[in-house]
Backbone as a ProteinNet text record, in pm:
[ID]
protein_1_A
[PRIMARY]
QRDFGITKQTADSMKPAKYIEKIYEYYDSDGDLRYQVLRYQPKSFRQRRPDGRGGWLWNMNDVEALPYNLIDMLEQPDAPVFIVEGEKAAERLMKLGLVATTSHGGAGKWSDALAPYFDGRNVVVLADNDSAGERHADQVLRSIWGRAKAVKRVELAGLPDKGDVVDWLFQGGTVDKLMEVVRAMPALDSVPAEAEAADEAPEAEEEGVLKPYKLMDQDAVWSMPPVEFLVDELIPERSF
[TERTIARY]
-327.4	-378.8	-393.1	-445.6	-461.1	-324.7	-228.4	-96.9	-27	-47.9	23.1	-67	-190.6	-279	-324.8	-332	-374	-521.8	-601.5	-743.7	-765.3	-880.5	-911.9	-917.2	-972.6	-981.2	-842.3	-750.4	-613	-544.4	-566.6	-503.9	-551.5	-682.9	-736.1	-676.3	-655.8	-599.8	-454.2	-386.8	-245.6	-225.5	-333.3	-321.3	-296.1	-204.4	-181.8	-303.6	-329.5	-444.5	-427.2	-303.3	-275.3	-136.9	-122.7	7.5	23.8	150.3	180.2	160.4	73.8	47.9	139.3	168	246.6	308.7	429.3	495.6	518.9	467.5	484.2	585.9	686.3	795.7	790.9	812.4	811.8	954.4	1005.8	1141.2	1137.4	1239.2	1248.5	1320.6	1342	1400.4	1545.7	1611.7	1749.4	1755.5	1639.6	1636	1648.4	1634	1641.9	1503	1496.3	1370.6	1330.2	1210.3	1161.9	1059.3	969.8	874.4	810.4	740.8	671.7	526.3	443.1	304.6	291.3	247.9	233	85.9	55.2	-80.9	-92	-186.5	-206.3	-332.9	-336.8	-458.6	-486.1	-609.8	-724.5	-688.3	-758.4	-719.1	-707.5	-587.3	-558.5	-423.4	-389	-265	-193	-60.3	22.8	138.2	193.2	302.8	421.7	539.6	660.3	769.7	873.3	985	1115.6	1224.7	1354	1395.1	1455.9	1502.5	1648.9	1713.2	1852.8	1950.2	1898.1	1984.4	1952.1	1883.8	1847.3	1712.3	1642.1	1509.6	1402.7	1286.2	1172.1	1108.1	1054.3	968.5	827.5	734.7	598.7	510.2	556.4	477.5	526.3	452.5	487.1	514.6	565.2	594	697.6	662.8	753.8	801.2	724.7	760.5	696.7	776.3	723.7	655.6	531.3	456.9	523.2	525.2	583.6	483.7	487.3	404.1	464.2	380.5	427.4	484.5	591.3	652	716.4	773.7	830.9	945.3	1031.9	1147.1	1101.3	999.9	945.8	888.6	822.9	769.4	880.7	990.4	1101	1174.4	1180.3	1252	1172	1041.2	956.6	879.4	948.9	886.3	778.2	779.9	681.7	560.3	562.6	451.6	338.8	212.9	101.8	108.3	67.6	69.1	-73.9	-97.4	-227.9	-226.1	-315.5	-327.8	-448.9	-425.6	-531.5	-538.9	-635	-650.3	-597.2	-477	-421	-306.3	-208.9	-88.9	-119.6	-218.2	-252.9	-295	-378.9	-423.3	-307.1	-220.4	-105.2	-14.7	12.8	101	39.6	-92.5	-157.6	-134.8	-144.8	-121.2	27.1	113.4	257	295.7	232.9	262.3	216.9	123.9	77.4	162.7	266.1	356.5	320.6	223.2	183.2	256	266	322.4	207.1	207.1	96	149.1	66.5	106.3	-16.1	7.7	-97.9	-35	-117.4	-68.1	-92.1	-14.1	-35.3	-154.4	-217.4	-323.2	-464.5	-484.5	-618.9	-696.7	-827.9	-916	-915.9	-910	-916	-785	-677.1	-549.1	-447.5	-493.5	-402.1	-342.5	-212.3	-143.7	-107.2	-126.9	-88.7	62.2	139.5	284.4	320.7	225.9	251.7	235.9	164.3	129.5	249.6	363.1	474.9	530.7	511.3	564.3	489.9	379.2	299.6	307.1	403.3	421.7	448.4	368.7	390.9	357.8	293.2	263.5	120.3	99.5	-34.8	-81.2	-194.9	-238.7	-378.5	-396.7	-527.4	-562.4	-672.8	-717.8	-830.6	-809.7	-909.6	-982.6	-1112.5	-1191	-1247.9	-1243.6	-1312.2	-1463.2	-1539	-1683.5	-1755.7	-1730.6	-1805.8	-1789.2	-1867.9	-1865.2	-1729	-1664.8	-1531.9	-1431	-1441.3	-1350.8	-1370.8	-1495.2	-1523.6	-1471.2	-1491.1	-1439.1	-1286.9	-1225.9	-1079.8	-1028.2	-1091.8	-1050.6	-1060.1	-1169.5	-1184.7	-1078.3	-1043.6	-939	-805.2	-774.1	-650.2	-651.5	-763.2	-772.2	-753.9	-815.1	-798	-653.5	-586.7	-449.1	-351.8	-368.4	-271.9	-316.7	-435.4	-487	-394.4	-363.5	-274	-128.1	-96.6	41	58	-36.6	-29.9	-56.6	0.8	-18.7	-162.4	-213.8	-352.6	-399	-527.2	-581.1	-711.4	-725	-849.3	-898.2	-1029.6	-1092.4	-1173.8	-1140.4	-1203.3	-1276.6	-1404.6	-1483.8	-1516	-1460.7	-1474.2	-1615	-1670.8	-1806.3	-1809.1	-1919.8	-1939.9	-1873.7	-1822.6	-1757.8	-1861	-1829.6	-1918.5	-1909.8	-1999.7	-1995	-1860.3	-1794.5	-1662.5	-1552.5	-1583.5	-1485.6	-1384.5	-1271.2	-1166.3	-1113.3	-1001.7	-947	-904.5	-867.4	-832	-953.3	-1069.8	-1192.7	-1226.5	-1207	-1237.1	-1150.2	-1024	-934.1	-971.8	-1012.3	-1053.1	-1177.1	-1263.1	-1384.4	-1359.6	-1234.7	-1203.7	-1141.8	-1121.2	-1056.5	-911.1	-859.4	-720.3	-656.8	-525.9	-457.1	-497.3	-522.3	-565.3	-703.4	-794.7	-928.2	-921.8	-834.2	-819.7	-770.4	-673.4	-621	-725.5	-811.5	-920.4	-1014.7	-1047.8	-1135	-1069.2	-941.1	-869.3	-863.9	-833	-824.5	-959.7	-1067.6	-1200.8	-1248.7	-1187.1	-1228.5	-1159.2	-1236.1	-1172.8	-1103.4	-1001.2	-932.8	-1024.3	-1009.7	-1092.2	-1057.2	-1160.7	-1136.8	-1163.5	-1202	-1221.8	-1201	-1164.1	-1136.8	-1268.2	-1283.6	-1407.1	-1425.2	-1548.4	-1576.9	-1568.4	-1522.3	-1515.1	-1654.2	-1680.9	-1813.1	-1847.9	-1973.8	-2018.4	-2001.6	-1960.7	-1938.8	-2065.6	-2181.6	-2306.7	-2333.2	-2281.4	-2304	-2227.9	-2115.8	-2031.5	-2036.5	-2119.3	-2125	-2193.2	-2144.2	-2209	-2348.2	-2436.2	-2570.6	-2568.7	-2656.3	-2663.8	-2715	-2655.4	-2695.5	-2818.8	-2914.7	-3032.5	-2999.7	-3058.8	-3034.4	-3083.8	-3000.6	-3038.3	-3020.1	-2973.9	-2952.7	-2805.7	-2777.8	-2639.8	-2577.1	-2455.8	-2383.6	-2316.8	-2339	-2281	-2129	-2063.6	-1919.6	-1886.1	-1774.5	-1727.4	-1650.1	-1695.6	-1633.7	-1535	-1439	-1338.8	-1366.1	-1354.1	-1370.3	-1236.7	-1237.4	-1117.6	-999.4	-1025	-915.8	-848.8	-930.2	-874.3	-789.7	-836	-759.3	-627.1	-629.9	-505.8	-408.4	-462.5	-376.9	-312.3	-350	-292.2	-143.8	-60.2	83	110.6	227.5	261.8	266.9	238	242.6	387.7	414.4	547.6	539.4	638.5	633	728	681.3	769.4	851.3	783	848.3	812.7	913.4	893.6	789.3	688.9	581.2	499	509.2	438.2	354.1	417.5	345.7	355.6	244.9	245.6	277.5	335.4	377.4	259.8	150.8	32.6	-72.1	-65.1	-156.9	-164.2	-263.2	-274.4	-189.4
3676.7	3789.3	3912.4	3893.5	4006.8	4063.1	3972.2	4015.8	4103.6	4077.5	4150.8	4251.7	4267.1	4366.2	4332	4202.3	4159	4121.1	4180.2	4148.7	4010.3	3950.8	3819.5	3823.8	3930.5	3942.5	3944.7	4021.4	4027.3	3892.6	3826.8	3696.2	3594.4	3595.9	3502.7	3529.6	3657.5	3691.7	3649.5	3631.8	3593.9	3443.5	3365.3	3220.3	3181	3087.9	3044.1	2970.9	2986.2	2919.2	2768.2	2724.9	2582.6	2560.6	2459.9	2433.9	2285.2	2241.4	2101.1	2074.8	1980.5	1943.1	1829.7	1735	1617.7	1556	1503.1	1430.5	1286.6	1192.4	1050.3	992.8	924.7	875.2	722.9	676.4	533.9	489.6	395.2	344.5	200.2	161.6	23.4	-59.3	-188.1	-278.7	-245.3	-166.7	-124	6.5	63.6	189.2	312.2	296.4	410.3	471.7	604.3	673.1	659.9	608.2	588.9	693.4	730.5	835.6	889.3	1000.6	1065.4	1091.9	1091	1136	1261	1370.4	1497.1	1521.3	1543.9	1576	1727.6	1788.2	1932.7	1968.2	2091.8	2153.9	2277.2	2297.7	2207.9	2068.1	1968.2	1829.2	1790	1753.2	1697	1628.3	1551.2	1473.7	1485.8	1484.6	1476.6	1382.1	1327.4	1231.8	1280.9	1251.5	1290.1	1187.9	1189.9	1097	1170.1	1124.3	1190.9	1182.7	1290.4	1288.8	1248.6	1219.6	1179.4	1295	1419	1536.4	1635	1584.2	1669.5	1736.5	1709.1	1766.3	1658.9	1693.9	1603.1	1594.4	1476.6	1454.8	1435.3	1515.8	1514.1	1417.2	1294.1	1187.4	1054.3	948.1	814	720.6	775.1	694.4	587	461.2	347.2	327.6	376.5	358	230.6	143.6	20.4	53.5	9.6	35.5	-34.6	33.6	-19.7	-5.6	-97.4	-77.8	29.9	112.3	213.6	144.4	202.8	148.3	11.6	-7.6	-136.9	-178.9	-86.5	-122.3	-181.8	-121.2	-172.8	-312.5	-335.9	-468.6	-572.9	-536.8	-630.5	-656.3	-555.1	-570.5	-649.2	-663.6	-739.6	-846.7	-949.2	-1048	-1132.9	-1143.1	-1226.7	-1149.1	-1018	-936.3	-934.9	-932.4	-917.4	-781.3	-776.5	-651.5	-601.3	-477.5	-414.1	-334.1	-369	-295.1	-203.6	-73.9	25.6	106.9	196.6	282.9	421.6	452.2	585.2	588	674	685	738.5	827.2	883.6	774.4	682.8	571.9	478.9	454.2	367.2	426.7	555.7	619.7	620.1	632.1	629.5	495	385.8	252.6	231	286.2	274.7	338.6	452.6	520	438.4	345.1	257.6	131.6	121.4	7.6	-108.2	-87.7	-193.6	-178.1	-287.1	-282.2	-256.7	-140.9	-101.9	-52.9	-68	-26.2	12.2	68.5	105.3	115.4	148.8	173.4	319.2	374.4	512.9	523.1	638.2	663.1	655.2	597.8	593	469.5	473.6	359.1	318.6	188.1	135.4	138.1	189.2	202.1	96.1	-7.9	-113.8	-181.7	-209.6	-275.3	-418.1	-511.3	-650.3	-666.1	-565	-569.2	-568.7	-529.9	-526.7	-664.1	-754.2	-882.8	-963.5	-971.4	-1053.5	-1010	-886.1	-839.1	-898.6	-967.1	-1025.1	-1177.9	-1232.5	-1378.2	-1428.2	-1526.8	-1589.6	-1503.5	-1388.4	-1298.4	-1317.7	-1289	-1275.9	-1133.4	-1120	-989.2	-956.8	-832.6	-781	-665	-676.7	-570.7	-494.9	-366.1	-281.4	-200.7	-221.2	-155	-22.8	80.4	206.1	184.8	270.3	253.6	326.1	282.7	329.1	226.7	241.3	140.1	133.4	249.8	250.6	179.2	201	135.1	-15.3	-58.7	-201.6	-267.8	-200.9	-255.7	-260.6	-155.9	-153	-268.1	-291.9	-401.4	-535.3	-555.2	-680	-693.2	-580.7	-582.3	-624.9	-572.3	-610.3	-758.9	-807.6	-948.7	-1040.8	-1006.6	-1089.8	-1089.2	-975.6	-962.6	-1048.2	-1051	-1122.4	-1264.4	-1304	-1436.8	-1543.5	-1644.5	-1751	-1720.6	-1599.6	-1560.7	-1539.4	-1469.8	-1447.1	-1578	-1589.7	-1709.3	-1717.5	-1608.1	-1599.5	-1455.6	-1441.3	-1308.3	-1289.4	-1172	-1134.8	-1002.9	-994.5	-870.6	-814.8	-694.7	-637.3	-508.4	-502.5	-380.6	-334.6	-223.6	-175.7	-122.3	-157.8	-116.1	30.4	96.8	233.8	341.4	306.5	407.8	500.8	630.2	719.7	688.2	745.3	726.8	774	691.4	716	717.9	668.8	666.6	555.2	567	466.1	442.1	370.8	336	459.3	568.6	691.8	744.4	743.5	787	694.7	565.2	466.5	491	519.7	548.8	679.9	778.4	907.3	893.1	795.7	773	694	662.1	591	454.4	414	285.7	287.8	172.8	159.3	43.6	33.7	-75.3	-209.1	-212.2	-337.7	-379.1	-281.9	-312.6	-358.1	-293.9	-332.4	-475.5	-512.1	-648.6	-749.4	-709.6	-798.3	-825.5	-719.6	-735.3	-826.2	-806	-885.7	-1032.1	-1057.9	-1196.6	-1267.7	-1193.1	-1252.5	-1282.6	-1219.1	-1236	-1359	-1455.1	-1571.9	-1536	-1611.8	-1590.1	-1629.5	-1563.7	-1594.6	-1733.2	-1804	-1934.2	-1933.8	-1817.6	-1804.1	-1658.9	-1638.5	-1503	-1435.8	-1304.4	-1234.9	-1238	-1259.9	-1263	-1122.6	-1114.8	-985	-942.9	-813.3	-761.1	-799.3	-831.8	-866.5	-747.5	-777	-670.4	-588.2	-655.8	-584.9	-480.6	-508.1	-414.8	-285.3	-291.1	-174.4	-116	-175.5	-128.9	7.1	96.3	227.2	213.2	305.4	301	324.1	252.6	266.4	406	463.3	596.4	586.8	672.5	675.6	747.8	698.3	757.6	902.1	992.6	1131.5	1212.1	1147.6	1218.4	1255.3	1381.2	1426.3	1378.5	1327	1284.7	1407.1	1432.3	1552	1541.4	1656.7	1658.5	1611.4	1542.5	1502.1	1618.6	1668.1	1781.6	1735.8	1821.6	1793.5	1880.2	1818.2	1898.4	1963.7	2043.6	2119.9	2030	1918.6	1828	1771.9	1736.3	1681.2	1784	1909.1	2015	2038.2	2045.3	2067	1950.4	1830.8	1712.3	1698.2	1782.9	1772.8	1806.8	1733.3	1763.1	1892.9	1952.8	2075.8	2051.6	2156.3	2145.4	2131.8	2035.4	2018.7	2060.2	2136	2196.2	2128	2113.6	2075.4	2196.4	2311.1	2439.4	2527.4	2574.5	2641.6	2751.3	2740.6	2839.5	2860.1	2766.6	2786.2	2664.2	2545.3	2424.7	2321	2292.8	2190.4	2054	1967.8	1835.8	1753	1754.4	1676.2	1772.5	1796.5	1890.7	1861.3	1922.3	1912.1	2021.8
1541.9	1466.5	1556.3	1679.3	1768	1807.2	1834.5	1879.9	1777.3	1650.9	1546.6	1474	1521.6	1462.2	1322.4	1290.9	1157.4	1162.2	1078.5	1075.5	1013.9	1044.1	989.6	837.5	782.3	636.6	574.3	637.5	586	601.2	715.6	738.8	636.3	606.5	507.1	369.4	336.6	205.4	194.1	308.1	307.9	293.9	311.2	300.7	155	130.2	-7.8	-61.4	-190.7	-251.7	-247.7	-248.3	-247.9	-189.1	-103.5	-45.3	-16.3	-7.5	20.3	168.7	199.1	337.8	384.4	294.4	332.9	208.2	223.3	114.8	160.5	83	113.2	15.1	68	-15.7	-28.6	-150	-181.2	-214	-135.2	-153	-202.6	-279.4	-322.9	-217.1	-245	-145.7	-113.9	-198.1	-171.8	-94.1	-63.4	9.9	-77.7	-208.7	-300.3	-321.1	-318	-340.7	-487.2	-511	-647.6	-689	-597.1	-629.5	-502.1	-517.6	-405.9	-442.8	-340.9	-353.6	-267.5	-327.5	-257.2	-227.7	-101.3	-60.6	-42.3	-112.3	-107.7	-30	16	64	-21.5	-71.2	-61.9	-113.3	-61.8	-80.9	-227.7	-265.6	-396.5	-387.7	-489.1	-486.2	-619.7	-612.3	-732.2	-705.2	-812.1	-800.2	-881.4	-831.4	-902.2	-873.6	-958.6	-942.1	-968.7	-906.4	-928.7	-1075.5	-1125.3	-1264.6	-1275.7	-1160.7	-1162.4	-1164.8	-1168.2	-1174.2	-1061	-958.8	-846.6	-860.7	-970	-992	-994.6	-1052.5	-1051.3	-1188.4	-1217.3	-1333.2	-1279.8	-1329.6	-1275.6	-1352.1	-1361.5	-1421.9	-1365.9	-1393.5	-1344.5	-1461.2	-1571	-1689	-1658.4	-1689.5	-1673.9	-1529.6	-1432.7	-1291.6	-1240	-1179.9	-1120.4	-988.1	-973.6	-850.9	-732.5	-618.1	-495.7	-381.5	-285.1	-166.8	-77.2	-19.5	74.9	198.2	255.1	377.2	353.4	235	197.8	290	327.5	410.5	543.1	603.5	729.6	710.1	598	568.1	560.2	494.2	476.9	608.6	694.7	821.1	924.6	901.8	995	917.6	868.9	780	846.1	979.5	1046.9	1097	1086.4	1135.1	1033.2	1079.6	984.4	916.9	791.4	715.3	698.9	739.8	723.3	593	501.7	376.6	387.9	372.9	385.3	255.9	250.8	134	167.9	120.2	141.6	240.3	209.5	293.1	432.3	443.3	573.9	671	625.5	710.5	742.8	644.3	668.3	775.5	765.6	864	1003.7	1010.9	1143	1210.6	1134.6	1191	1220.7	1136.8	1160.4	1293	1326.3	1452.1	1572.3	1549.9	1657	1668.4	1586	1593.4	1502.6	1412.6	1320.9	1187.1	1113.5	978.8	882.5	821.3	734.2	600.9	499.2	365.2	284.7	168	74.5	-63.9	-160.8	-296.2	-330.7	-421.2	-460	-555	-554.1	-651.3	-598.4	-478.3	-421.6	-462	-436.4	-460.4	-607.1	-629.8	-765.1	-839.8	-776.5	-845.5	-803.1	-735.2	-693.9	-817.2	-812.3	-923.9	-885.3	-977.5	-951.9	-934.7	-976	-956.3	-807.7	-721.5	-577.9	-513	-578.2	-517.4	-466.3	-540.2	-491.9	-356.5	-318.1	-189.9	-70.7	-97.5	10.4	13.2	-60.5	-60.7	81.1	124.8	254.2	374.6	354.9	466.1	517	644.3	699.1	672.2	606.2	557.6	610.5	653.5	694.7	603	531.8	442.2	511.4	536.2	599.9	492.5	481.7	377.6	426.8	342.1	372	360.8	428.7	435.3	321.6	200.4	84.8	-25.7	-131.2	-237.6	-305.6	-324.5	-386.2	-296.8	-165	-72.2	-68.5	-77	-77.1	-204.1	-318.4	-444.1	-441.5	-383.8	-375.4	-289.4	-174.7	-87.1	-159.9	-233.8	-308.8	-417.4	-481.3	-583.5	-523.4	-404.4	-336.3	-303.7	-250.8	-212.2	-331.5	-444.6	-564.1	-611.2	-595.2	-642.4	-562.4	-429.6	-345	-313.5	-360.6	-331.2	-390.6	-310	-354	-329.6	-288.1	-258	-108.2	-45.7	98.9	173	291.7	373.8	423.1	475.8	521.7	503.3	469.8	442.3	519	582	648.1	590.8	572.3	525.5	641.5	685.3	804.4	767.6	804.7	793.1	934.7	975.6	1112.5	1138.2	1251.8	1286.9	1329.1	1299.2	1345.6	1263.2	1145.4	1062.3	999.8	988.7	914.5	765.8	688.3	544.2	490.7	412.5	355.4	462.3	580.3	688	672.4	744.2	740.1	880.5	890.3	1020.8	1099.4	1031.4	1102.1	1177.6	1113.3	1180.1	1296.9	1275.6	1380.8	1503.4	1483.2	1595.5	1662.4	1582.8	1637.6	1725.3	1693.8	1769.8	1898.5	1928	2051.9	2033	1907.7	1883.9	1927.4	1966.1	2007.4	1931.8	1939.5	1871.2	1932	2063.9	2127.4	2078.1	2066.4	2015.6	1870	1793.3	1653.2	1641.8	1722.8	1717.1	1763.8	1857.3	1899	1782.6	1707.5	1591.2	1487.9	1465	1365.1	1406.4	1534.9	1581	1573.7	1595.5	1592.6	1450.4	1352.8	1213.8	1153.2	1100.5	1038.3	907.4	874.6	747.7	632.5	521.4	404.9	351.2	306.4	245.3	95.1	43.1	-101.3	-140.1	-264.1	-312.4	-350.9	-323.4	-363.2	-514.4	-555.8	-698.8	-756.6	-879.1	-946	-987.8	-982.1	-1017.4	-1160.8	-1182.1	-1316	-1410.1	-1531.6	-1629.4	-1650.5	-1642.2	-1665.2	-1558	-1435.7	-1326.6	-1345.3	-1418.2	-1432.9	-1573.8	-1660.8	-1799.2	-1805.9	-1891.3	-1904.1	-1963.1	-1929.6	-1983	-2134.3	-2201.9	-2347.1	-2383	-2487.7	-2529.7	-2619.2	-2594.4	-2677.6	-2808.9	-2914.5	-3045.2	-3047.2	-3093.5	-3104.8	-2978.4	-2869.5	-2743.4	-2731.7	-2710.4	-2701	-2570	-2577.7	-2457.9	-2394.9	-2267.3	-2204.8	-2194.1	-2194.6	-2175.1	-2034	-2020.9	-1889.1	-1827.7	-1714.9	-1649.2	-1542.4	-1511.6	-1410	-1288.2	-1168	-1047.5	-1011.2	-905.4	-868.7	-836.5	-763.9	-728.6	-853.2	-953.3	-1076.7	-1149.6	-1149.6	-1216.6	-1146.4	-1012	-936.5	-953.2	-979.9	-991.4	-1128.2	-1222.7	-1356.4	-1352.6	-1426.5	-1428.4	-1502.5	-1479	-1550.7	-1701.6	-1777.1	-1923	-1967.7	-2055.2	-2113.5	-2260.4	-2303.8	-2437.1	-2534.6	-2659.9	-2770	-2813.7	-2824.5	-2849.1	-2730.2	-2658.6	-2530.7	-2536.9	-2448.5	-2434.8	-2562.1	-2656.4	-2782.9	-2819.3	-2828.1	-2868.7	-2755.9	-2688.3	-2583	-2641.5	-2558.2	-2603	-2652.7	-2576.1	-2616.5	-2671.3	-2799.6	-2862.1	-3011	-3075.6	-3220.9	-3285.3
[MASK]
++++++++++++++++++++++++++++++++++++++++++++++++++++++++++++++++++++++++++++++++++++++++++++++++++++++++++++++++++++++++++++++++++++++++++++++++++++++++++++++++++++++++++++++++++++++++++++++++++++++++++++++++++++++++++++++++++++++++++++++++

């Protein structure tokens, strides 16, 4: 800014309101690109898939879920697979030489369609340090139970609230320390029980009490797909 005589106020005004920070690509076992997850700043995510004509469809209609980094998993069938929450964490472990994967969509979005890819594999599930991360880890374990050769569930010590393996590595963790933790952890001998329905049931509405509207935060708004029209610029596809 000093070199070019640009004031901080002008520089801030030149920043885009939203931009793509990273694109994560999901390939099938034949090496064909099936879909992408786009990470934006301010932090939000969108998904798209090839339309077959060089463009994109901004939806996941009829798309079969795939594990991230599938080709690496297939090329190293004897290596343990680390399942984490989010592509960023998976890529951090991949850079350390580990076989890591995740599912698209974030916590709670694991699909049982992913389970067959872990048949006969040694699997390590790393849970994020929050209730959503713990539930997600348990969901993954229930999904692959009976298919994986051995499964370990690891909760890393010293994580901040909502922290993950990326934070743990930033705090001084190394791949050798991580493997020590994994080796010290016994394999699970039973599948985690699913949360009781009563624990997750919505609160009963009192008679005569108005239910508040459900509001969307900024990330949810940015993640909405583009409007598709039945009549161009006049009647949206999903409308009355």
